C-alpha positions in Angstrom: -21.9 158.7 50.6 -20.5 155.7 48.9 -22.9 152.7 48.9 -21.6 150.1 51.4 -20.6 146.6 50.4 -22.4 144.5 52.9 -21.7 141.4 50.7 -18.5 141.3 52.8 -20.7 139.7 55.5 -21.5 136.8 53.1 -18.2 136.3 51.5 -16.2 135.4 54.6 -16.6 132.0 56.4 -19.9 131.8 58.1 -18.7 129.8 61.1 -17.3 132.7 63.1 -17.2 136.5 62.8 -14.6 138.4 64.9 -15.9 141.2 67.0 -15.3 144.6 65.4 -14.9 147.9 67.0 -14.8 151.5 65.6 -14.9 154.8 67.4 -18.7 154.5 67.7 -19.6 150.9 66.8 -19.0 147.6 68.4 -20.4 144.4 67.0 -20.1 141.0 68.7 -18.7 137.6 67.5 -20.8 134.4 67.6 -20.0 131.0 66.3 -22.6 128.9 64.5 -21.5 126.0 66.7 -23.5 127.4 69.6 -25.7 130.2 68.0 -28.2 129.9 65.2 -27.7 132.3 62.3 -30.7 133.9 60.7 -31.0 132.8 57.0 -33.3 135.7 56.1 -31.3 138.8 56.9 -27.6 139.9 56.9 -26.7 143.1 58.6 -23.9 145.6 58.4 -23.6 148.8 60.5 -22.2 151.8 58.7 -20.5 154.7 60.4 -17.8 157.1 59.1 -17.7 155.2 55.8 -16.7 152.0 57.6 -18.8 148.8 57.5 -19.1 146.4 60.5 -21.0 143.1 60.1 -23.3 142.3 62.9 -24.4 138.7 63.6 -28.1 138.1 63.1 -29.7 135.5 65.4 -33.0 133.7 64.9 -35.6 132.3 67.3 -38.2 129.8 66.2 -41.7 129.5 67.5 -42.2 126.5 69.8 -44.1 123.6 68.4 -45.7 122.6 71.7 -47.0 124.2 74.9 -50.0 126.4 75.7 -50.7 129.0 73.0 -48.0 127.7 70.6 -50.8 126.6 68.2 -51.4 130.3 67.3 -47.8 131.0 66.4 -46.7 128.0 64.3 -44.1 128.7 61.7 -43.2 132.1 63.1 -39.7 133.4 63.8 -38.1 136.5 65.4 -34.6 137.5 64.3 -32.4 140.1 66.1 -29.0 141.7 65.9 -27.3 143.6 68.7 -24.4 146.1 68.7 -23.2 149.0 70.8 -23.2 152.5 69.3 -22.4 156.1 70.0 -23.9 158.7 67.6 -26.0 157.9 64.5 -25.5 155.2 62.0 -26.8 153.4 58.9 -28.0 149.9 59.3 -27.8 148.0 56.0 -29.9 144.9 55.7 -29.6 142.3 52.9 -32.8 140.4 52.5 -32.8 136.7 51.3 -34.8 135.5 48.3 -37.6 134.5 50.8 -38.7 138.1 51.3 -37.3 140.1 48.4 -40.8 140.4 46.9 -41.8 142.5 49.9 -38.7 144.7 50.2 -40.4 147.8 48.7 -43.0 147.5 51.5 -40.6 147.9 54.4 -41.9 149.2 57.7 -39.8 150.3 60.7 -41.2 150.6 64.2 -41.6 152.5 66.5 -43.0 155.2 64.3 -42.1 157.8 66.9 -38.4 157.3 66.0 -39.0 158.4 62.4 -36.4 156.0 61.0 -35.8 156.6 57.3 -35.6 153.7 55.0 -33.8 153.7 51.6 -33.7 150.9 49.0 -30.1 150.6 47.9 -30.5 147.5 45.6 -33.2 145.0 44.9 -32.2 143.1 48.0 -30.6 145.8 50.3 -32.3 148.2 52.6 -30.6 151.0 54.5 -32.1 152.3 57.8 -30.9 155.6 59.3 -31.0 155.2 63.1 -30.7 158.2 65.3 -28.7 156.5 68.1 -29.2 153.8 70.8 -32.7 152.3 70.8 -34.7 149.3 69.6 -36.1 149.2 66.1 -38.3 146.6 64.4 -38.2 145.9 60.6 -41.1 144.2 58.9 -41.5 143.4 55.2 -45.0 143.4 53.8 -48.4 142.8 55.4 -47.3 139.6 57.0 -43.8 140.9 58.0 -44.7 140.5 61.6 -44.3 136.7 61.2 -40.6 137.1 60.5 -39.4 140.4 61.9 -35.9 141.7 62.3 -35.3 143.4 65.7 -32.3 145.8 65.7 -31.0 146.3 69.2 -28.7 149.4 69.2 -27.3 149.5 72.7 -25.5 152.3 74.4 -21.7 152.0 74.8 -20.6 149.9 77.8 -19.0 152.0 80.5 -17.6 149.6 83.0 -16.6 146.1 81.7 -14.7 144.0 84.2 -11.0 144.3 84.4 -8.9 141.3 83.3 -6.3 142.1 86.0 -8.8 142.0 88.9 -8.1 138.8 90.9 -11.8 138.9 92.1 -13.0 138.2 88.5 -13.4 134.6 87.3 -13.1 134.6 83.6 -15.1 131.7 82.1 -14.1 130.5 78.6 -13.8 127.3 76.5 -11.1 125.7 78.6 -13.0 125.9 81.9 -16.6 126.0 80.8 -17.4 122.6 82.3 -15.8 123.2 85.8 -16.0 126.9 86.4 -18.4 126.6 89.3 -15.8 124.9 91.4 -13.5 127.9 90.9 -16.1 130.5 91.9 -15.5 130.3 95.7 -13.3 133.4 96.1 -14.5 135.8 93.5 -17.0 138.7 93.3 -17.6 138.6 89.5 -18.3 136.0 86.9 -17.2 137.0 83.4 -18.6 134.8 80.6 -16.5 135.4 77.5 -17.7 134.6 74.0 -18.9 131.0 73.7 -21.8 128.8 74.5 -22.6 127.7 78.1 -25.1 125.2 79.1 -26.2 124.7 82.7 -29.5 124.5 84.6 -30.8 127.2 86.9 -27.9 128.5 88.9 -28.3 130.0 92.3 -25.8 132.7 92.6 -23.5 132.3 95.7 -23.8 135.2 98.2 -20.2 136.5 97.6 -20.8 137.0 93.9 -22.1 140.4 93.1 -21.8 140.6 89.4 -22.5 138.4 86.4 -21.0 139.9 83.2 -22.1 138.2 80.0 -19.9 139.6 77.3 -21.3 140.1 73.8 -20.6 136.9 71.9 -21.6 134.7 74.9 -24.8 132.7 75.1 -25.9 131.0 78.4 -28.5 128.3 78.0 -29.8 128.5 81.6 -31.2 130.8 84.3 -30.1 132.7 87.4 -31.7 132.7 90.9 -30.5 135.7 92.9 -31.1 135.3 96.7 -28.9 138.2 98.0 -28.8 142.0 97.7 -26.7 144.2 95.4 -26.3 142.0 92.3 -25.6 143.3 88.8 -26.2 141.1 85.7 -25.0 143.0 82.6 -23.1 142.9 79.4 -24.2 142.4 75.7 -24.5 138.7 75.7 -27.6 136.4 75.8 -29.5 134.2 78.3 -31.6 131.7 76.5 -34.4 129.4 77.7 -34.5 127.6 74.4 -33.7 124.2 76.1 -36.2 124.6 79.0 -39.7 123.2 79.3 -42.7 125.4 79.7 -42.6 127.1 83.2 -39.4 125.4 84.1 -37.7 128.6 85.3 -37.8 132.3 85.1 -34.6 133.4 83.3 -33.7 135.9 86.1 -35.5 135.8 89.4 -35.1 137.3 92.9 -37.4 136.9 95.9 -39.1 139.6 97.9 -36.3 139.6 100.5 -33.7 140.8 98.0 -33.0 144.5 97.2 -30.9 146.4 94.6 -30.7 144.0 91.7 -29.7 145.5 88.4 -30.2 143.9 85.0 -28.6 145.9 82.1 -27.8 145.5 78.5 -28.3 141.8 78.0 -30.7 140.0 75.7 -33.1 137.2 77.0 -34.7 134.9 74.5 -37.0 131.9 74.3 -38.1 132.2 77.9 -40.5 129.5 79.1 -41.8 131.7 82.0 -41.0 135.2 83.1 -38.0 136.8 81.4 -37.1 138.9 84.5 -38.9 138.6 87.8 -37.5 140.8 90.5 -39.8 140.7 93.6 -37.6 142.7 96.0 -37.1 146.5 96.4 -35.1 149.0 94.5 -34.4 146.9 91.5 -33.5 148.3 88.0 -34.0 146.9 84.5 -32.4 149.1 81.8 -31.5 148.5 78.2 -32.5 144.9 78.5 -34.0 143.1 75.5 -36.5 140.2 75.4 -37.1 138.3 72.1 -39.0 135.1 71.4 -42.1 134.7 73.6 -43.7 131.7 72.0 -45.9 130.2 74.8 -48.3 131.3 77.4 -46.9 132.4 80.8 -43.9 134.0 78.9 -44.3 137.2 80.8 -41.9 140.1 80.3 -40.8 141.8 83.5 -42.0 142.7 87.0 -40.3 144.9 89.6 -41.6 145.8 93.0 -41.3 148.6 95.5 -39.3 151.5 94.1 -38.4 149.5 91.0 -37.4 150.9 87.6 -37.8 149.6 84.1 -36.5 151.7 81.2 -35.1 151.7 77.7 -36.0 148.1 77.1 -37.5 146.0 74.4 -40.1 143.5 75.7 -41.8 140.8 73.6 -44.2 138.8 75.8 -46.9 136.2 75.5 -48.4 137.1 78.8 -48.2 140.4 80.6 -45.3 142.5 79.3 -45.0 144.7 82.4 -46.7 144.2 85.8 -47.4 147.3 87.8 -47.9 145.8 91.2 -46.2 147.9 93.9 -45.4 151.4 95.2 -43.3 153.9 93.4 -42.7 151.8 90.3 -41.3 153.7 87.3 -41.4 152.6 83.7 -40.2 154.7 80.8 -39.0 154.6 77.2 -39.8 151.0 76.4 -40.8 149.3 73.1 -43.4 146.5 73.6 -44.6 143.6 71.4 -47.4 141.5 73.0 -48.2 138.2 71.4 -51.6 136.6 71.6 -51.9 136.5 75.4 -51.7 139.0 78.3 -51.7 142.7 78.7 -49.1 145.3 77.8 -49.4 146.8 81.3 -51.1 144.7 84.0 -52.5 146.3 87.1 -53.3 143.1 88.9 -54.8 139.7 88.9 -55.8 140.1 92.5 -56.7 143.1 94.7 -53.4 144.6 95.8 -52.1 147.7 97.4 -50.0 150.0 95.2 -49.5 153.7 94.9 -47.5 156.3 93.0 -46.8 154.4 89.8 -45.4 156.3 86.8 -45.4 155.1 83.1 -44.0 157.3 80.4 -43.2 157.1 76.7 -44.2 153.6 75.7 -44.4 152.4 72.1 -46.5 149.3 71.4 -45.3 147.8 68.2 -48.0 145.1 68.1 -50.5 143.3 70.3 -51.7 140.2 68.6 -54.8 139.4 70.7 -57.3 137.3 68.8 -60.8 138.8 68.1 -62.5 135.5 68.8 -61.0 135.2 72.2 -63.0 135.8 75.4 -60.0 136.5 77.5 -60.3 139.3 80.1 -56.6 139.9 80.5 -55.9 141.8 77.2 -55.5 145.5 76.7 -52.7 148.1 76.7 -53.7 148.8 80.3 -55.6 145.9 82.0 -57.0 145.0 85.4 -57.6 141.3 85.4 -59.3 141.1 88.8 -59.7 137.4 89.6 -59.8 137.8 93.4 -61.5 140.4 95.6 -60.0 142.4 98.4 -60.2 145.7 100.3 -56.9 147.0 98.9 -56.5 150.2 96.9 -54.5 151.3 93.9 -54.0 155.0 93.5 -52.0 157.8 91.9 -51.1 156.0 88.7 -49.8 158.2 85.8 -49.7 157.0 82.2 -48.1 159.5 79.8 -47.3 159.4 76.1 -48.5 156.0 75.2 -48.5 155.1 71.5 -49.5 152.1 69.3 -47.9 151.6 66.0 -50.6 149.1 64.7 -54.2 148.7 65.7 -54.8 146.8 69.0 -58.1 145.1 70.0 -58.3 147.0 73.3 -56.6 149.9 74.9 -58.3 150.1 78.3 -59.8 147.2 80.2 -60.6 148.0 83.8 -63.3 145.7 85.0 -64.4 144.5 88.4 -67.6 143.1 86.9 -68.9 142.2 83.4 -65.8 140.2 82.6 -67.7 137.6 80.6 -69.3 134.2 81.1 -68.2 132.1 84.1 -66.2 135.1 85.6 -67.6 136.3 88.9 -67.3 140.0 89.8 -64.7 140.9 92.3 -64.4 144.0 94.5 -61.4 146.4 94.8 -60.7 150.1 94.8 -58.9 152.2 92.1 -58.6 156.0 92.3 -56.7 159.0 91.0 -55.5 157.6 87.7 -54.4 159.9 84.8 -54.1 158.8 81.2 -52.4 161.6 79.3 -51.4 162.1 75.7 -52.3 158.7 74.2 -52.1 158.2 70.4 -53.6 154.8 69.9 -55.4 152.8 67.3 -58.2 150.2 67.4 -60.1 148.3 64.6 -63.8 149.0 64.2 -65.0 145.4 64.7 -68.1 145.8 66.8 -67.0 142.9 68.9 -67.0 142.5 72.7 -63.3 141.7 72.5 -62.6 145.0 70.8 -64.0 147.6 73.2 -62.6 149.7 76.0 -64.2 149.0 79.4 -64.5 150.7 82.8 -66.8 148.6 85.0 -67.0 149.0 88.8 -68.3 146.7 91.5 -70.6 148.7 93.8 -70.9 152.1 95.4 -68.1 151.3 97.9 -65.8 149.4 95.5 -64.9 150.6 92.1 -63.2 153.6 90.4 -62.8 157.2 91.4 -61.2 160.1 89.6 -60.1 158.6 86.3 -58.9 161.4 84.0 -58.3 161.0 80.3 -56.4 164.0 79.0 -55.6 164.4 75.3 -56.6 160.8 74.6 -56.5 160.3 70.9 -58.0 157.1 69.4 -57.9 156.5 65.6 -56.8 160.1 65.1 -59.8 161.5 67.1 -59.4 163.2 70.4 -61.9 161.7 72.9 -64.1 164.1 74.8 -67.2 164.0 77.1 -69.3 164.0 73.9 -67.8 161.2 71.9 -66.3 158.7 74.4 -69.0 156.1 73.7 -68.8 156.1 69.9 -65.4 157.4 68.8 -63.8 156.2 72.0 -65.4 152.8 71.8 -65.8 152.8 75.6 -68.4 151.0 77.8 -68.6 152.6 81.2 -71.1 151.5 83.8 -73.4 153.9 85.5 -71.6 153.8 88.8 -68.2 154.6 87.3 -69.4 157.2 84.7 -69.5 160.2 87.1 -65.9 159.4 88.0 -64.5 159.4 84.5 -63.6 162.6 82.6 -62.3 163.2 79.1 -60.6 166.6 78.5 -58.5 168.4 75.9 -55.7 170.8 77.0 -55.6 174.1 75.3 -53.0 174.3 72.5 
């Protein structure tokens, strides 16, 4: 195949790139007047010998706020496009990182993305289809990654002829709310929009954020059956720490769907859906620079799937019945757990987690935090509630993490009192994870109960591989780096299935 000319991207005026569509590629137009272009990477998508430039955004680490001191000088860049089929993603690297271009790494490893060096400053990635992919250059490439968000094709954008759709654009961007009384859909077209947290009126059932649109604001959803979708962006860049969750619904609301959009620079939760039957799919979260920047939570019968979640607190909270999580790519910063079972004793049953790739978890070895781990129970308050029938299948880490399992009701460190709770019937199946061998309290796996009546029962580790060693009843303490108290030990098993 002829080598692409991605210099096209740099030879046209940088102020504005028109959206481009081919049979299987759609890129999105952004103006430098309301978006910030990444100076480090330029991207072109190649399919059927055609090249389509894709705008690359950049998010900068905050300079103030809790936890920001650990991330100074960091950036996260991303590009988003829609795709059917396979494609090449060609990345031109600026002079800042050309010295590391031969040490390119693409995550998740489970996607087996091939990388080819086309020139001294150009890399080509072959992507197998929709998904989220992370490019790092060199040992410190995590400080300035490029996240490639290849979204599936949109199936149902709003119709321009529907009188129930309010189209929001440059001409009405300052007074659209006064025109929203008799519509069911808000359609934000390409452009920049700046408003504080907006409580969606009850008659509005859909917010469509078109690719090319950036909303500097947040949405409060207080009624059932709301869809927020598109390929645009919601940004909390202009918000103070904990000012608002970017998308939130209370426990009285059911059937909220968030699909396809990107959320960035969130000062609190990215998506917090506390009602029933909610769905998050193909959502992307980039730029979690301060503590309390959680990823997502859904409650009873909620679903999270096919999403990229960068968080600086818990990435996913598993707090209620019949929650399902699958096919997500996770990047935890220095705070929080990948999957959090609870900060307090709570009642939750029949939770399913499948096919999770943890790109990174940047917990600090010197930290005494008790809320780190790929799977964590940060039990700060006691109760007679029970969690049961949790299933974790096919969990992978791409880089070493300080801790995979931290389930403690006692022994959580200085000044942390033990708390009682009950957890039973939990299966951890087919893990392929890595941990450093540091011999530190912060880098061990823990299962620590409370007493004979409160603790853990029937925890099964099946085909649990740590540092390329399958953990068994004979090696859980040394190769598995586990500490298990005497009360819990009879309730924990490590087995290998027959091949």
